[in-house]
MARMI-646142 format. One record per atom (N, C-alpha, C): residue number from 1; residue in three letters; atom name; x, y, z. Coordinates in Angstrom, 2 decimals, decimal comma, always signed. Each point is the difference from the previous one (the first is absolute). Layout:
<nodes>
NODE    i   aa  at       px       py       pz
NODE  NUM  ALA  CA        X        Y        Z
...
</nodes>
This chain:
<nodes>
NODE    i   aa  at       px       py       pz
NODE    1  UNK   N   -14,49    -9,71    -8,25
NODE    1  UNK  CA    +1,24    +0,74    -0,18
NODE    1  UNK   C    +0,64    +0,21    +1,36
NODE    2  UNK   N    +1,25    -0,41    +0,13
NODE    2  UNK  CA    +0,72    +0,14    +1,26
NODE    2  UNK   C    +0,58    +1,40    +0,12
NODE    3  UNK   N    +0,05    +0,50    +1,22
NODE    3  UNK  CA    +0,59    +1,31    +0,27
NODE    3  UNK   C    +1,40    -0,22    +0,53
NODE    4  UNK   N    +0,98    +0,62    -0,65
NODE    4  UNK  CA    +1,38    -0,07    +0,48
NODE    4  UNK   C    +0,27    +1,21    +0,87
NODE    5  UNK   N    +0,44    -0,24    +1,20
NODE    5  UNK  CA    +0,28    +1,08    +0,94
NODE    5  UNK   C    +1,48    +0,32    -0,01
NODE    6  UNK   N    +0,35    +1,23    +0,38
NODE    6  UNK  CA    +1,42    +0,34    +0,09
NODE    6  UNK   C    +0,71    -0,96    +0,96
NODE    7  UNK   N    +1,25    -0,27    -0,30
NODE    7  UNK  CA    +0,75    -0,92    +0,83
NODE    7  UNK   C    +0,57    +0,72    +1,21
NODE    8  UNK   N    -0,02    -0,69    +1,12
NODE    8  UNK  CA    +0,66    +0,51    +1,18
NODE    8  UNK   C    +1,32    -0,74    +0,11
NODE    9  UNK   N    +1,09    +0,73    +0,05
NODE    9  UNK  CA    +1,32    -0,60    +0,03
NODE    9  UNK   C    +0,73    +0,49    +1,23
NODE   10  UNK   N    +0,50    -0,95    +0,79
NODE   10  UNK  CA    +0,67    +0,40    +1,23
NODE   10  UNK   C    +1,47    +0,34    -0,24
NODE   11  UNK   N    +0,61    -0,58    -1,04
NODE   11  UNK  CA    +1,40    +0,31    -0,25
NODE   11  UNK   C    +0,13    +1,38    -0,64
NODE   12  UNK   N    +1,19    +0,53    +0,02
NODE   12  UNK  CA    +0,24    +1,33    -0,57
NODE   12  UNK   C    +0,16    -0,06    -1,52
NODE   13  UNK   N    +0,22    -1,19    -0,55
NODE   13  UNK  CA    +0,23    -0,13    -1,43
NODE   13  UNK   C    -1,33    +0,12    -0,76
NODE   14  UNK   N    +0,01    +0,84    -1,03
NODE   14  UNK  CA    -1,18    +0,21    -0,83
NODE   14  UNK   C    +0,32    -0,52    -1,40
NODE   15  UNK   N    -0,84    -0,88    -0,55
NODE   15  UNK  CA    +0,27    -0,53    -1,33
NODE   15  UNK   C    +0,01    +1,08    -1,07
NODE   16  UNK   N    +0,73    -0,24    -1,07
NODE   16  UNK  CA    +0,04    +0,94    -1,12
NODE   16  UNK   C    -1,41    +0,18    -0,55
NODE   17  UNK   N    -0,36    +1,26    -0,27
NODE   17  UNK  CA    -1,33    +0,30    -0,53
NODE   17  UNK   C    -1,03    +0,28    +1,09
NODE   18  UNK   N    +0,43    +0,03    +1,25
NODE   18  UNK  CA    -0,87    +0,25    +1,14
NODE   18  UNK   C    +0,60    +1,10    +0,87
NODE   19  UNK   N    -0,81    +0,55    +0,89
NODE   19  UNK  CA    +0,52    +0,94    +0,99
NODE   19  UNK   C    -0,82    -0,15    +1,27
NODE   20  UNK   N    +0,58    +0,44    +1,10
NODE   20  UNK  CA    -0,65    -0,13    +1,31
NODE   20  UNK   C    -0,71    +1,29    +0,38
NODE   21  UNK   N    -1,16    -0,15    +0,62
NODE   21  UNK  CA    -0,72    +1,12    +0,59
NODE   21  UNK   C    -0,42    -0,40    +1,42
NODE   22  UNK   N    -0,23    +1,00    +0,82
NODE   22  UNK  CA    -0,42    -0,21    +1,38
NODE   22  UNK   C    -1,39    +0,59    +0,16
NODE   23  UNK   N    -0,90    -0,79    +0,60
NODE   23  UNK  CA    -1,41    +0,37    +0,03
NODE   23  UNK   C    -0,58    -0,17    +1,40
NODE   24  UNK   N    -0,86    +0,94    +0,38
NODE   24  UNK  CA    -0,77    -0,12    +1,23
NODE   24  UNK   C    +0,74    +0,46    +1,25
NODE   25  UNK   N    -0,71    -0,04    +1,10
NODE   25  UNK  CA    +0,56    +0,42    +1,29
NODE   25  UNK   C    +1,22    -0,79    +0,38
NODE   26  UNK   N    -0,02    -1,30    -0,29
NODE   26  UNK  CA    +1,11    -0,87    +0,39
NODE   26  UNK   C    +1,10    -0,06    -1,05
NODE   27  UNK   N    -0,14    +0,81    -1,06
NODE   27  UNK  CA    +1,00    +0,07    -1,06
NODE   27  UNK   C    +0,33    -1,39    -0,56
NODE   28  UNK   N    -1,06    -0,75    -0,36
NODE   28  UNK  CA    +0,20    -1,31    -0,59
NODE   28  UNK   C    +0,64    +0,18    -1,37
NODE   29  UNK   N    +1,00    -0,82    -0,27
NODE   29  UNK  CA    +0,76    +0,10    -1,25
NODE   29  UNK   C    -0,63    -0,89    -1,07
NODE   30  UNK   N    -0,25    +0,58    -1,17
NODE   30  UNK  CA    -0,51    -0,73    -1,15
NODE   30  UNK   C    +0,99    +0,19    -1,15
NODE   31  UNK   N    +0,18    -1,03    -0,78
NODE   31  UNK  CA    +0,84    +0,06    -1,19
NODE   31  UNK   C    -0,94    -0,11    -1,19
NODE   32  UNK   N    +0,01    +1,04    -0,84
NODE   32  UNK  CA    -0,96    +0,08    -1,09
NODE   32  UNK   C    +0,72    +0,26    -1,32
NODE   33  UNK   N    -0,63    -0,35    -1,12
NODE   33  UNK  CA    +0,64    +0,20    -1,31
NODE   33  UNK   C    +0,15    +1,49    -0,34
NODE   34  UNK   N    +1,09    +0,34    -0,68
NODE   34  UNK  CA    +0,20    +1,38    -0,42
NODE   34  UNK   C    -1,08    +0,44    -0,99
NODE   35  UNK   N    -0,66    -0,93    -0,65
NODE   35  UNK  CA    -1,07    +0,35    -0,95
NODE   35  UNK   C    -1,14    +0,75    +0,69
NODE   36  UNK   N    -0,13    -0,17    +1,32
NODE   36  UNK  CA    -1,04    +0,72    +0,75
NODE   36  UNK   C    +0,20    +1,51    -0,09
NODE   37  UNK   N    +1,23    +0,44    -0,20
NODE   37  UNK  CA    +0,29    +1,44    -0,04
NODE   37  UNK   C    -0,77    +0,71    -1,10
NODE   38  UNK   N    -0,38    -0,71    -1,05
NODE   38  UNK  CA    -0,73    +0,60    -1,12
NODE   38  UNK   C    -1,51    -0,01    +0,19
NODE   39  UNK   N    -0,47    -0,69    +1,00
NODE   39  UNK  CA    -1,45    -0,14    +0,20
NODE   39  UNK   C    -0,56    +1,24    +0,71
NODE   40  UNK   N    -1,09    +0,58    -0,54
NODE   40  UNK  CA    -0,57    +1,21    +0,60
NODE   40  UNK   C    -0,37    -0,14    +1,48
NODE   41  UNK   N    -0,49    -1,15    +0,41
NODE   41  UNK  CA    -0,37    -0,19    +1,41
NODE   41  UNK   C    +1,24    +0,05    +0,90
NODE   42  UNK   N    +1,08    -0,60    -0,47
NODE   42  UNK  CA    +1,22    +0,03    +0,79
NODE   42  UNK   C    +0,61    +1,40    +0,00
NODE   43  UNK   N    -0,13    +0,70    -1,11
NODE   43  UNK  CA    +0,48    +1,38    -0,05
NODE   43  UNK   C    -0,75    +0,88    +0,99
NODE   44  UNK   N    -1,28    -0,29    +0,22
NODE   44  UNK  CA    -0,76    +0,73    +1,03
NODE   44  UNK   C    +0,59    -0,26    +1,38
NODE   45  UNK   N    +0,36    -1,27    +0,27
NODE   45  UNK  CA    +0,63    -0,32    +1,29
NODE   45  UNK   C    +1,34    +0,71    +0,14
NODE   46  UNK   N    +0,75    +0,07    -1,08
NODE   46  UNK  CA    +1,29    +0,71    +0,04
NODE   46  UNK   C    -0,20    +1,49    +0,27
NODE   47  UNK   N    -1,05    +0,57    -0,57
NODE   47  UNK  CA    -0,31    +1,41    +0,25
NODE   47  UNK   C    -0,31    +0,24    +1,47
NODE   48  UNK   N    -0,75    -0,91    +0,61
NODE   48  UNK  CA    -0,31    +0,13    +1,43
NODE   48  UNK   C    +1,27    -0,13    +0,84
NODE   49  UNK   N    +0,89    -0,88    -0,44
NODE   49  UNK  CA    +1,26    -0,17    +0,70
NODE   49  UNK   C    +0,84    +1,27    -0,07
NODE   50  UNK   N    +0,03    +0,62    -1,17
NODE   50  UNK  CA    +0,75    +1,24    -0,16
NODE   50  UNK   C    -0,59    +1,12    +0,86
NODE   51  UNK   N    -1,33    +0,08    +0,05
NODE   51  UNK  CA    -0,66    +1,02    +0,83
NODE   51  UNK   C    +0,34    -0,17    +1,47
NODE   52  UNK   N    +0,00    -1,25    +0,46
NODE   52  UNK  CA    +0,23    -0,24    +1,43
NODE   52  UNK   C    +1,47    +0,04    +0,39
NODE   53  UNK   N    +0,87    -0,58    -0,82
NODE   53  UNK  CA    +1,39    -0,15    +0,39
NODE   53  UNK   C    +0,98    +0,83    -0,83
NODE   54  UNK   N    -0,45    +0,55    -1,10
NODE   54  UNK  CA    +0,96    +0,65    -0,90
NODE   54  UNK   C    +0,95    -1,05    -0,54
NODE   55  UNK   N    +1,27    +0,30    +0,06
NODE   55  UNK  CA    +0,99    -0,97    -0,47
NODE   55  UNK   C    +0,82    -0,55    +1,15
NODE   56  UNK   N    -0,47    +0,17    +1,22
NODE   56  UNK  CA    +0,67    -0,51    +1,19
NODE   56  UNK   C    -0,92    -0,99    +0,68
NODE   57  UNK   N    +0,21    -1,28    -0,27
NODE   57  UNK  CA    -0,87    -1,04    +0,54
NODE   57  UNK   C    +0,59    -0,56    +1,29
NODE   58  UNK   N    -0,86    -0,30    +0,97
NODE   58  UNK  CA    +0,47    -0,44    +1,32
NODE   58  UNK   C    +0,77    -1,32    -0,02
NODE   59  UNK   N    -0,23    -0,86    -0,97
NODE   59  UNK  CA    +0,66    -1,30    -0,03
NODE   59  UNK   C    +1,22    +0,00    -0,92
NODE   60  UNK   N    +0,33    +1,14    -0,55
NODE   60  UNK  CA    +1,05    +0,12    -1,02
NODE   60  UNK   C    -0,37    -0,78    -1,25
NODE   61  UNK   N    -1,25    -0,38    -0,09
NODE   61  UNK  CA    -0,55    -0,65    -1,17
NODE   61  UNK   C    -1,31    +0,67    -0,34
NODE   62  UNK   N    -0,60    -0,37    -1,08
NODE   62  UNK  CA    -1,26    +0,61    -0,42
NODE   62  UNK   C    -1,12    -0,44    +0,93
NODE   63  UNK   N    -0,63    +0,97    +0,65
NODE   63  UNK  CA    -1,09    -0,26    +0,94
NODE   63  UNK   C    -1,31    +0,45    -0,64
NODE   64  UNK   N    -0,98    -0,90    +0,01
NODE   64  UNK  CA    -1,32    +0,29    -0,55
NODE   64  UNK   C    -0,94    +0,27    +1,18
NODE   65  UNK   N    -0,58    +1,21    +0,08
NODE   65  UNK  CA    -0,82    +0,38    +1,16
NODE   65  UNK   C    -1,45    -0,46    -0,12
NODE   66  UNK   N    -0,21    -1,30    +0,08
NODE   66  UNK  CA    -1,36    -0,54    +0,04
NODE   66  UNK   C    +0,05    -1,29    +0,81
NODE   67  UNK   N    -1,16    -0,52    +0,35
NODE   67  UNK  CA    +0,03    -1,25    +0,75
NODE   67  UNK   C    +0,25    -1,16    -0,95
NODE   68  UNK   N    +0,40    -1,13    +0,58
NODE   68  UNK  CA    +0,37    -1,16    -0,81
NODE   68  UNK   C    -1,16    -0,50    -0,86
NODE   69  UNK   N    -1,21    +0,00    +0,55
NODE   69  UNK  CA    -1,16    -0,48    -0,77
NODE   69  UNK   C    -0,23    +0,84    -1,25
NODE   70  UNK   N    +0,11    +1,31    +0,12
NODE   70  UNK  CA    -0,17    +0,88    -1,15
NODE   70  UNK   C    +1,09    -0,26    -1,03
NODE   71  UNK   N    +1,23    -0,13    +0,46
NODE   71  UNK  CA    +1,11    -0,27    -0,91
NODE   71  UNK   C    -0,21    -1,32    -0,75
NODE   72  UNK   N    -0,40    -1,03    +0,70
NODE   72  UNK  CA    -0,23    -1,30    -0,63
NODE   72  UNK   C    -1,16    +0,08    -1,00
NODE   73  UNK   N    -1,04    +0,75    +0,36
NODE   73  UNK  CA    -1,14    +0,15    -0,91
NODE   73  UNK   C    +0,43    +0,71    -1,29
NODE   74  UNK   N    +0,74    +1,08    +0,13
NODE   74  UNK  CA    +0,43    +0,76    -1,16
NODE   74  UNK   C    +0,95    -0,84    -0,86
NODE   75  UNK   N    +0,99    -0,61    +0,60
NODE   75  UNK  CA    +0,99    -0,74    -0,79
NODE   75  UNK   C    -0,55    -1,29    -0,58
NODE   76  UNK   N    -1,00    -0,59    +0,61
NODE   76  UNK  CA    -0,56    -1,25    -0,55
NODE   76  UNK   C    -0,70    +0,26    -1,34
NODE   77  UNK   N    -0,40    +1,24    -0,26
NODE   77  UNK  CA    -0,64    +0,34    -1,27
NODE   77  UNK   C    +1,01    +0,31    -1,10
NODE   78  UNK   N    +1,27    +0,02    +0,31
NODE   78  UNK  CA    +1,02    +0,38    -0,97
NODE   78  UNK   C    +0,56    -1,17    -0,79
NODE   79  UNK   N    -0,26    -1,21    +0,41
NODE   79  UNK  CA    +0,60    -1,15    -0,67
NODE   79  UNK   C    -0,72    -0,31    -1,25
</nodes>
């Protein structure tokens, strides 16, 4: 079984049905499906984001306060 990882997109355009998040110290941008919003593991990450940043994120986008490896591990289980 292959593991699909979140896509990294350098352009500002996000395809329909996806949204961008910023992860890790270097604020790497990932484009992920909106279906992740319903997943309990992703909701845990959103809760951590709310605790750390409230509704004011440093990148003006959704910032997830974890390292990239943790983010990839969590999201790889959502497909």
